[in-house]
N, C-alpha and C positions, 0 to 999 in steps of 0.2 A: 804198289800204291804208297805214296808217302804216309809216314805215321800220323795218326790223329794228335792234334795239339790242343791243349787247353791253356788259354791265356787267362790268368786270375789277377786282376788289378784290384785296387781299392774301389775304383769307380768305374763305371762304363756309361758314357754319354752316346746313346745310339743314334741321336738327332731325329730319327723316327722310332716312336712317336715323339712329337715336340715336347719340349720342356720335361723330358724323362731323364733321372739320374738313377742308375742302378748301383746298389752296393752288394758286396759279398756274391757276386755273379762272375761267371766265366763265359769266355767266348771260345766256342769249339771250332776248330779249323780241320777240314777234310778235303782233301783233293782240291785245293785252291779256293774252296768255298767256306763261308760261314754256315756250319751245319746246325748249330744251336747257340742260343743265349740263355742260359738258366742258372739257378742258384749253384754255387760251387760244389755242395755236397751232392746234389743230384748229378752234377756233371762227372764228378769223380765215380760215382756209383754206375753211372751208365757208359762210362769210357774208362774201365779200370787200367787198361794198359797204355793209356795216352801219355805223350809227353807233357809235363807240367810246367808252366813258366810263371812264377811267382812275381808279381809287381806289386808290393804291398804299400807303396807310397805314390802310386801311379794312377793317372786317368787314362782310360783308353777311348779314343775317339776315331771316327773314320779318317782315312788318309785324306790330307788337304788337297784340294784340286786348284791348281793355278790356271785360271780361265784365259790369261793372255800373257804371253812373253814371246821374246826373241832370244832364245836360250844362248845361241852362239855369241850373243853381244856381250857376254860376260867378259870376253877378251877385249872389250872397249869400256870397261868399268872405270869411270873417272877420267876418261880421255878428254872430254870437252864439256866441263860442267859450267853452270851457272850462265846459260845462254837461253835466248828465246827458241821456241820450237822450231821455227823455219830457218833460223840462222844455225842452230844446232844440226838440223837435217842437212840443210843445202850446202854450208861452208865447212862442215866437219865430218858428219856421220857418212853421207853419200859418197864424198871423195875418198875417204879412207876405204869404204867397201869397195869401191871401184878399184883400187890399187891392190886390195888384199884378199877379199872374200874368194874362197875356193872350197872344194870338197873337204880338203885337209883343216881349213880354218873353222869349218862349220862343225866338223866331227869334235876337234879338239875343245872348242868354245862350249858345244852342248855337252860334253862329258864333264867339263869343269862345272857346268850349270847343274847337271844332275846330281853331282857330289853335294853342292850346296843346297839343292832342293831336299834331297832325302835326308840331310842331317837337320833340315828344318821341318820335317814331317811331311813334305809334299810327296805324295805317291803318284800324281797324274799332272801333265802340263799340257796346254793348249799352245802350239808353237807356230809362228808365222815368220819364216825366213827362207833365204835362197839355199839351194842344195838340201832340200829335204831328205833325201836318201842318206846323206851323211848324218843329219839328226836323227834319224831312224836307227842307223848302226849304233850311235852312241846311247841312245835311250835303251835299246836292247841289251847292250854291253853292261849298262848300269843297272838293268832289272826293273826299269820304270815303265809306267803306262804313259803313253803319248798320243796326242791328237795332233796330227801333222797337218800343216796348212799347205793347200795346193795354191801357193802365192802367185798372184798375177798383177802384173804392171804393164804399162805401155812402153816403158824405156828398156833399152838393152842394159844387160848386166853379164857378169862372167857366167852366170847360170843359163840365161835364156836370151834370145833376140827380140822377142816382142810377145805380145800378149798371147797370140796362138801358140807360141813355143812354150811359154809358161805352162800354159793349160795342157798341152800334149804331153809335155814331160811329167806333170803332176799327176796326170790320169794314168799314165804308164806305170808310175811308181804305185799308185793305188792299186792298179790290177795285179802287180806283182807281190805285194804285200798284204792283200786283203784279208788273208786268212791268219795272219799272225795275231795271236790274242792280246797282246800288249798295245797293239797299235789300231788307231782309227784315223780317219782323215775328215778334214774340213776343206771346203773351197774358201781361199783366202785373198779375194781382191784387196789390195793393200788399203786404199783410201780413195774418196771421190776425186781428189785432186791428182790422182796418179792413174785412174782408171776411166776409160771412156764409156759413154752411154752404151755403145754397140758392145763392148765387152761385158758390162753389167747384164745386158740381155742375154748374152750367151751363158754367163755363170748362172743366172736364174733357170735357164733351161735344164743345165746340168744338175743344179740343185734339186730341181722337180724330179727329174728322171731317176736320178741316183739316191735320192733322199739323204743328201749330205748337208750338214749346217753349213752356214755362210758365216765367216769370221772377218770382220772389217772394222777399221778405225773410223769413227763417224762422230761428227760435231765435237771434236777435240778442243778446238779453239775458236774464239770469236772471229778471228782472222780467216779460218777455213770457211765459215759460214758466210761472211761478208764476201769473200772471193768467189764462191759459188753462185751467189746471187748476182754479182757483177759479170760473170762470165757465162753463166747458164741461164739466168733469170729464175733460179730455183734454189731453195735451200738445199744442203746435201741429202737429207733424208726424204725430201720430194723426189729427188733423182732416183733413189733406191726404190720408192713406191712405184714411180712409173715403170721402172724396169722389172717389176713384180718380185722383188727380193724380200719383201716383208713377210713374215710368217714366223711359225714356231722355231724354225731353224736358224733365225738370224740371231748372231752374237754380235751385239753393238758395242764396240770397244770405246771406252771413255764416256761418251754420251753426255757431256758436261753442259753444253749450251743447247738446252731444249725448252722449248716453249710448251704450254699447256695442251696445244693440239697435238704436238709431236709425242708428248707422254701419253695421250689418249690413243694415239695411233699405235704405239707400241703395244699398249695394253689390248686394244682391239685385235690385233694380229698375233698376240702371244710371244711377241720377241723377247729375247734375254739380254740383259746389259751386263758387260764385263767392266766392273768398277776398278780403276787403278788409282786410288787416292794419293799415294805417295809421287807417283809420276807426274799425276796432274799438278800436284803442288810445285813440283821441283821445276817444272817447265812453265810455271805460272799459267796453266791453261785454265784454272779455276776449280771450282767445287762442284761435282755432279749433284743434281737434286734427288739424291737417294731416298730421303724421307718420302717425297712426293711418288717416286717410282714404287716404293714398297706400298705405299697407300693405295695406288693404282692396281696393285696385284701383279706387277712386273716381276718376273724372275731375275734376281741379281746374283752374280757371282763375283768372285773376287780375283784380281790379277795383279801381278807385280810389274807388268811391262818388262822390258829388257834392263839389264843391269847397267847399261850405258845411260838410262834416264831415271834410276831409281835411288841408289845403287845396289839394292839388295834384292835377292830373291827370297823374300821373308814374307810369308802370310800371316805370321803373328802380329808383325807390324801393321799389315794392311787390315787385319781384323779390328785392331784397336783403333787405328786412324779412322777407318771407315765408321765405326761406332761413334766415335767423338765428333767427327765432322757432321754426321747426319743430326746429332743433337744440336751442336753448336750453330749450325746453318739454318736449321728449322725452329729453333727455340723451344724445342720439344724434347725433354729429357728421355721420353719413352720411344723416340723415333726409331732407333735401332737398339734394342736390348742385346745383351751378351749372346743369348741364345740364338737370336736372329743373325748376329754376325758369325757365329760358328756354323750356322746353316748355310749361309752365303758362301763360306769358304770351303764347304764340303758338297752337300746335296745341291745347292745353288748351281755350283760349277758342273756337277755330273748332269743336271737336268738340261742345261744349256747345250751340252755336248751330245745329248740323247742317250746317256749312258747311265740314267737314273735307275734302271733295273738292274744294274750290275755293280755300281760303286755309289759312295756318297752317304751311306748310312749303315749302321751296323744291325743288319736284317737277316735272319736265316735264308739261305739261297743265293745271297749276293757274293761276289768275289770278296776274298779276304784281304783288301786294302785298309791297312790299320796304322794308327800311330799311338805311341805311348808317351805320355808326358810325366816326368817325375816332378811331384809337387812337394818334395821333402826339404827343399832348400829354406834357409832361414828367411830369405827375402820373400818367400811365398807362405810363410807362416804368420798367423794361424789361417786356416782355410774354413770358410764358412759355406761357400758355394764354388764347387770346382769349375763351374762354367763361367762365372764371373772371374775366376783366377786365370782361365785360359786366355780371355780376351784383354783383361785390364792389368794382369800383373805377370804372367809367364811370358817367356820368350822362347825363340827357337833352340837357345842353348840349354833348355830343360827338356828337349825332346831326347828320348833314351832309345827307343826301339821303334822299328818301322817294318811292316810287312807289305809287300805287293804281290797280288794274285796268290796269296798264301805263303810266300816264300820271305824269310826274315833277310832284310836287306842292311838294317842297323841294329847293332845289339850293344847295350850298354854304351851308346854313342860312338861306336866303331863300326865303319863301313866295312861289310863283310866281301864284297865283290869287287871293289874298285881299288886301284893302286894310286892313293892319294899323291904319294911323292912323285910318281910319275906324271900325273895330271898337272901338279904345281910347276914340274919341270917344263911341260909343253906351254904352260901359260906364260913362264918366263921367256921361253923362245919366242913367242909371239909379241911379248911386250917389246923385245929388242927389235923385231922386225917392224912393228908399227911405229916405234920410236925413230927408226931409221928411214921410214918411208917418206 
């Protein structure tokens, strides 16, 4: 059995109970799990032979959960900036993917993303992309927790020929990896404009039978909504409702253009929203009505989207931006307090993925997915409230240590498991290939 470890930071923010900040406490890790959270003196007395990790200037939080990304698209970072959503997709991203996306591309791009995310305190990511088996290999190589999307579209790609082929390959992958402790799965129909009603109905059957979350882009742009009404006579969310896809397992990504009835529909069905503020702004999609979503009791998590449309896999940026946009768009400075933004970046994402009993807060019995942030820097001094600092002042550059499943993956800012030089070399290899294609 691995040795018992005591992590002794200056502050612990467990997220549960809400608005709790502990000082002079330790987190005890035993066999991948949080065994206890108790005063340091009590911990040392109860576990006299434990390894002790002293973090005197640090705040310890649950590992951040990136609720929506396309990890392999780190290899397209900055490739087609400053374009509208459909121009970006149809004239740049999709053609490039058609030429280049492969098992090798997805593995290398996802590994690059994992290095970036671990350095930024992210311990779990919810992915939607082609060749999910390659993403799984990369996540396991990095020691990260990943929810892998069983992506589904109607059109052919290098990965699959049609919707049935996407589903069959995704289900086979789930069956082969279902016992891997770091991996879980979501059904991932791409978007209403790329998935038919018949496929939505089939996805709904699988979701009900297998109790899998459904991860989908929805109401991202005003054009998407208008096109759906013109083509189907229904707004996109109405199509999902008709297919039976609304429920506690739905992860509605973006959800920018919602009316009052649709917000009420989300609330009534217990759906979650993956809020991606940077991507929404960069693609000029708009500002999601997060204040209204929270007021309605809807679970909100935070996502980065892919690095091709953000261009950072940085949940510290997303926390700050989400809080500021909620205030500015609603005219209410209390719309998303710092504590709520942190909850969205941790427990909110875990809830959406159905992992709230395993990760998302620092509670005995949960898995030890933890992030330590060093608040000693001059730009973070003085510190009156570590929660406020995490959201409004600190950045991913202040993350010092990360544990996933009880294993330390980042120590003193250094990745322990990954060959960063090799990862960067592969990224340069792909830059040359993409530029030449």
